[in-house]
N, C-alpha and C positions, 0 to 999 in steps of 0.2 A: 916582870910581866904581870904578876898577880896584882901588885900594887896599882899598876896602870889600869888594869881591868876594873879594879875596885872604884877608881875615879871616873870610869867611862871613856878613857883614852884608848879606845879599841884599836884604831889604826896604828898607834905607836906600840901597843902591847903585843899584838900577834907575832911580829918578827921575833920578839924576845921569848915568847911562849914556846917557840920551836926548840930553844936550848934544852927544854925539858926532855926531849927525845935523846939528845946526846949525853945529858947528865944522868939519865936513868930515872928521872922523876915520872916520866911517861914511858910506857912500854913500847919499844920499837919492834914490830913483827918482822921477821925475815921472810919475805916472799921470794927472795933471790931474783928480784927484778928491780929496776931503778925507781927512785922516788918520784912521784908526780909533782910537778912544780907549776901547775896551772895551765898546762898546754891543752889546746882543744883537739878533739877528734881522737882521743886515745881510749884504749881498753884499760880501765882502772879498777884495781882492787881497793876498796875503802874498808878500813878495819877499825874496830873499836880498840882502845888501848887504856881505858881508865875504868871507872866504875859504871854501873848500869845507868845511873842517872845522867852522867856525863855523856854516855853513848847516845842516849835519847836526846839530850840537849843539843849535841853537835850534829845529830842526824837531821836537824832542820835545814842543813846546807845540802843534803843529798839531792833534793829536786834540782838545785842549780847545777850540781855536778853531773846529773843525768843529761841536762840540756847541753852541757859543754863537751860530753864524752860520746864516743862511738858506742861504748857498752860499759856498764859497771857491774861489779860483783861485790856483794856486801858480806863481810865477815864480822859477826857480832857475838855477843854473849849468847849462850844457848837459850836463856830465858827470854830473849828478845826476838827469836826467830819468827814466831807467828805474827807478832805485832809488826815487824818490819816487812814480812811478806804481804800483809794486807796494805801496808803503806806504799810499798814499791813492787807491785804485782808483776811488772815486766822485767824485773831484775833478779838474778839468782841471789838468794840469801843463805849463808852457811853459818850455823851456830858452832863454829870451831875455834872461837877466839881463845879458849882455855886449853885447846889441844896442843901438844907439843909439836906434832907434825901436821902439815897441811896436805891432806890426801886428795882434795878436790881440784887443786890448782895444777893443771897440766902445762908442760912447756909450750909457750907461744899463745896461751889462752889470754894473757894480759900483758900490756906493755909496761905498766908501772903500778905502784901502790902508794896509798896515802893514809895516814892516820886520821880518824874523824876529827880529832882535836886540832889538826892542821888545816882543815877546810876553811875556817874564817880568814886565814892568811891569804888565801887565793880567791875566795868567793865572798868575803865579808866587805868591810870589817864588822858591820852591825849584824846582829842576829835577825834573820827574817821574821816577819810577823805573819805567820801562816799556820794553819792547822793541817797536819799531815798524818796524824795517827788516828785510828779508829778502834772502837771496841769490837770484839767478836760479835758479828750479827746473829749468831746462833749460840748464845750462852747456855750453859746447862740449866735444866729446869730447877727452879728454886722456889721454896715456899715463901721466902721473903728476900728482899734485896741483899746482895752481897757487896760489902764496902771494903776496899783495900785501904789500909793506912800505912803510909811510909813515914815513920816518926824518928828514925835514927839514921844518920848518914855521915859519910866522911871518915876520916881517921884523925888521930891526934894532931898530926902535922898538917892536915887540911882544915883545921878548925872545926872539928866535930861539934864543939860547943855552939857554934853559930849555925850548924846545919842540922840540928836535931831539936826535937820538941819533947819535953818530959811527957811520958806516957800518961801520967796523972792529969795533964791538961786536957786529955781526950775523954776523961770520965763522963762528962755530961752527954757526950755523943754516944759513948760505949754503953751507956745505961738504956738506950733506946731498945725497946722490946721487939720492934717490927723490922729489925735488920740483923744481919750476921756480919761479923767483922773478921778480916784477915790481916795479919801483920805482914806487910811487904818487905 
């Protein structure tokens, strides 16, 4: 699937991408409810199952899932809760992806669940071209701009070398005196 995605053969790639859930390459969360397979009018738990960057990337499909569902519940990495609550204000967002047990999901609350990485299979195949995330409208008071840099990503098996930038390449920017920087 990854080779097909690299070549842009999205429609052909997404069905194969699903094998990652059964092979353990992608984390399958047990919500004790059936898997969502693209049906309309369902109450759906959509959960992140990869890295934070992948959760953000696949969250582009959540607006389409909202249109197709009766109700959705978003389970994400704890660091994404505020961002996703701003992006999807009418939907409950729970930062419990890393928790072993799910305490917020009560029996009958949802009909099914789906991994965020599975959304393109049912709502794709192309990634939507939309803006859906926004910065905090009330950031903390700062003397100078705060700039976050994400310079290192992935794992050895996910081609970290292609997903990272040497920190030294940022030196011209990091030397700016009128900004503060945070490593994301």
